[in-house]
N, C-alpha and C positions, 0 to 999 in steps of 0.2 A: 889723440882726443879719445876720451872714454866713450863707451856706448851710451851712457846716460847723458853726457854732455851733447853727444852727436844727436841723440833723439830730441833733446830739448831744443837744439838749434833748428832742427827740421820743423818742429811745431811752431817756432817763432817766425821763420822765414818761409819755408816751403821749398821743395826741390824745383818746381817750375820757375820761381823767381830767380833762384841761383843760376839755372840753366839759361834763362832769358838774358840775364846780365852778362854771363860769360859769352854767349853768342853775340850780343851787341858789341861788347868791347873788342873781341877778337875780329869781328867783321870790320869794324872801323879801323883796326890796326893794319889790315891788309888792303883796305880800300884804295890807298894811293897807288900802289903798284898795279893792281888789277883793273882799276878804272882807266889808268893810262894804257894798259894793254887792250882793254875793250874799246877805248876811244882812239886807238892807234891810227886808224885811217884818217879821222878828222884832225887829230893833232899834227900828223905829218903834213897834211895839206895846208893847215893854217900856219904852223910854225916853221915848216920847211926843213924836215930832217928825214933820214932813211931808216931802214930796218935795223942797221947796226947800232944807231944811237938809241933806238927803242930797247935794244938788248943792253946797252950800257946803263940806261936808266934803271932797268930791273936789276941788273947786276949790282949797282951801287946801293939800292935799297936793301937787298939781302946781304951785301957785303958789310954794310954798317951794322946791321942786325947781328951778323956773325961775330964781328969784333966785340960788341958789347953784350952778347948773350950771357956769357959766364958772369960778368960783373952784375948784370941785371938780376940773375938768379940769386946772387949774394945779397943784393939790395932787397929783393922780395922776401928772403928768409928773415930779414931784420926789420923791415917796416911793415910787413904783413901784406896779405893778398889784397885786401880792400883798397888800401892807399896805393899799392902798386897798379891795380887796375884803373883807378881813377886818374892817376898821373899819365898812364899809357893812353887812355881814351882822350884826355884833354890835349896831350901832345899831338896825337893823330889828327884831332879836329883842327888845331891851329895850322898844321901842315896842309890839310885839305883846303882851308881858306886861302892859304898862300898859293897853292896850285891854281886855284880859280883865277888869281890875278896875274898869272904868268905872262909876261910880255914877250918872252923869247925862250928858246930851247935851253939856254944856260940856266935861267931862273927855274925852269921846269925840272931840269936834272938835279939842281942843287936842293930844291925842296923835296924831291922824291927820295934822294939819298938821305936827307935829314929825317924823313919819315920812318926810316928803318930803326931809329933809336927808340921812339915810344913803342913800336911794335915789339922790339926785343924785351921790353919790360912787361908788356901785356901778356905775353905768352907764358912765362913761368908763374906770373901772378895768377893767371886764370887756372893753370894746372894746380896750384896750391889751393885755390878756392874750391875747386872740384873735390880735392882730397879732404878738405875740411868741412865742406857743406853738403856733400852727397853721400848717402849711405854706401857702404862697401859693395853691397849687392847690386847697386845701380850705377857704379862708376864707369863701367864700360859704355853705357848709354851717355853718361856725362861727357866723357871724352869724345864720343861720336858726335854729340851735339856741338861741342866746342870746335872740332875740326870740320864740321859741316858749315861752319861760318865762312870758310875759305871758298868753297863752291858757291855759297850764297852770295859772296862778294862778286864773284865772276858772273853769276846769273844776273845780279842786279846791274852789273856793268853792261852785260849784253842787252838787257831790256832798256837801259838808259840810252842806248844808241838811237833806236827809232823813236822812243818816247820823249826824250829831252834833247839830246845832242843835235838831232836833225830837225828839231822844231824851234826851240828857243836858244840853243847853243850849248856847246860842251862845257863852258865855264859854270853854268848853273848846276851841272852834275856834281861838281866839286863843292859848290856852296851847300847844296842839299845834304851831301854826305858829311860835310863838316858840322852841320846842324845836328845830324844824327849822332855824331861823336860827342857833342856837348851833352845831349840827353843821356847817352850811355854813361858818361862820367858821373852824372848826378844820381843814377838809379842803382849803382852797385850796392847790394844789400849789406846790412850790418850783421856780421857773424862774430861771435866771441872769439873763435879761432883766427878769423881773418883780421882781427884787431891786434892780436898778440904777436909780438916778434919772437921768432925762434931763437933760443940761446945759441951762441957759437958752439958750445960744448955739445949740444944735442945734434947740431948739424954735422959735426965731425964724427960723433960716435955712431950715427945711425947707419950701420952696415949696408948691405946691399950688394950690387954686382961688382965684380972686380973691374978695375979701370980698363983692363984690356978688352973685356966684353963690351963695356960702354963705348970704347973707342971703335970697335968693329961696327957696333950699331950706328954710331955717329957717321962713320964712313959710308955705310950702306945707305943710311938716310940721306946723306949728301948726294950720292949718285942718283938715288931715286928722285930726290928733289930737283936735281939738275935737269932730269928728263921731264918731270911733271910741270915744273914752273914755266916751261916753254908753252904749255897749253894756254895759260892765262895771258901770256904776252903775245903769242903768235897765231892763235886759232883764227881770229878775225882776218888777219892779213892773209893767211893761207886760204881761208874760205873765199876771199875775193879773188885770189889767184886761180882757184879751180872753177870760178864762174859765178859765184854768188854775188848779189848786189851788196853794197855796204850795209843796208838795212837788214837784209837776210843774214849777213855774216854775224851781226849782233845776236840774232835769234839762234844761230848755230851755237854760238858761245853759251847762250842760255840753256839750250838743249843739253849740251855736255855737262854744264854745271848742275842741272837738275838730276842727271844720272849720277854724278858724283855725290850730290847731297843725299839722295835716296840710299845709295850703297853705304855711305859713311854712317848714316843713322842705323841702317839695318845691321851693319857689322858691329856697331857698339852694343845694340840690344842682344845680338847673338853671343857676344863675348861675355855677357853677364850670366849666361846659362851654362852651368857646369864649369869646367876648368879647361877651356880650349888651349891648344898650343898657338899662342898669338904670333910668335915669330914665324912659325910654319905658314900660318894664314897670310902673313905679310909677304913671304916669299912667293906664294902662289899668285897673289894679286899683282906683284911686280912683274912676274913672267907673263901673265895675261895682258897686263898693260902694255908690255913691249910689243905684243902682237897688234894692239890698237895703234901704236905709233907707226908700225909698219904699214898698216892700212891707210893712215893719213898721208903717206908718201905717194899714194896712187892719185893720178890726175883724173879722178872720177868723183862726181858729186855724191852718188849713193854710197860708194865705198868709203869716201872721206867721212860722211856722216856716221857710218858704223864705227869707223876708227875713232872719231871724237867721243862717241858714247862709251866705247871700251876704254879709251885712254883716261877719260874722267872717271868712269865707273870702277876701274880696277887700278890703273897706273897711278891714279892720284887720290885713291880712297883709303890708303893705308896709314896715314899719319896719326889718326885717332887711336888705332890699335897700337901703334908704336909708342905713343905717349902713355897709353894705358899699361903696356908691357913694362916700360921703364919705371912707371910709378909703382906697379905691383912688386917689382924686384927691388925697389929702393923706398920702402914706406917711410923711413925716417928722414929722408932728404929728397922729397919730391921735386921741389923747385930747383935744388942744386943739380940733381941727376938729370932732370929733363932739360935744364939749360945747357948741360954738357952735350947731350945728344943733339939738342936744337942748334948748337954751334955748327955741327956738321951739316945739318939740314939747311941752315942759312947759307953756309959757304957754297953748298951745291946749288942752292937757289940763286946765288950771286953769279957763279961762274957759268951755270947752265944757260940762262938767257943770253949772256954775253957771247959765249961760244956758238950758241945756236944762231944768233944774229949774224955773226961773222961767216959761219958756214952757209947760211941762207943767202947772204949777199954775194958770196964768191962761188958757191957750188950749187945753189938752188935749195928751195925749201924741202924737196923730197929727200935730198941727202941729209939735211939737218934732222928730219924726223927719223930717218933710219939710224942716225947716230944716237938719238934719244933712246931708241929701242935697245941699242947695245948697252947704254948706261943702266937701263932698268934691269936687264938680264944680269949684269954684273952685280948690281945692288942686291938682287935676290939671292945670288950664289954666296955672297959674303955673309949672309945670316946663317948659313948652314953650320959653320964652326961654332957659333954661339949656341945654336940649338943643341949640338952634341955636348958642349960643355955644361949646359944646364941639365941635360939628362944625366950626365955623370955626377953632378952635384946631388941631384935628387936621389940617385941610386945609392950614393955613399951615405946620405942622410938616412935612407930607409934601412940600410944594413946596420947602422949604428943603433937605430931604435929597436931593431929586432934582437 
């Protein structure tokens, strides 16, 4: 998109409306899995299942998203960001209404798994809308806002426990969330670039990162996501295990989500200043987050709270920077490249909660959180070769110019 077209788009729509739409659609896309995580205590009591099945549910959601992520990136490049976002939000809303009516755990799991499909469409569509509707100098903030939608979903899930689930019932949480999804589908802004489908030739020609670098980023994102997604699914369960009441456990989830929200927004704003090494910043965040997971293994309420804040604030605050980095490295194929790396993130998000649930059930929650820390450390280390390769490419380009 030319600078003239981009400027005209901003005058027509405005950055705040683009950001609000992206935040609403992405939040609704992840509502199903994180609402079930936040309401885990109530759902297990009412429908009669254990921590392992909670992990199976989260694993299925991200597993379906992983399987369809690449194809949804392809769809987005051709139908445009606006239609992709609308279809994603509508699909999520229908799944949320279905979850509200769940009569048993089989129904609950089936709808949760199905909800991974519209989420896999909303992610690349929102990435493309940011690239088309946000000026280049503010896209770090744009991706920060987008990824802040995930801790927003967990924060709302935590607040919903004492405010709704423990008063009028957990089913109303899903009904209200579904209504938000319908509204989100209606208010996606009309942008010229979001209405145009990219031509297949443009998608294939748009250079960018070598596939090997994208693969390493995808694997790293998968391991980091495997650790981080356990936060949304198991924080409330762990909080109850260390002595918090169910109501207070929901507020603990909200506390961690607020920390993640603030750091994601702040990291996005800082990424727009100068030209920071985004992959190095992600590595540091993953390593700090690993320390937070270790603190969550301690059977102490104060230490656990510190671990939750660090886990959310560092161990799960890097995805916005990751999407921003991939988008910057692949400007001609934003939806395609981010859907590739998102496949790894979804796969990790699928296997992480499943394995965490199995570990928690057979070896205890402390062991499961320590394993999450090991995954985060490995994820950070895997980005080091990509950083070295990018420095080599930059040095080579500089020498050719001189």
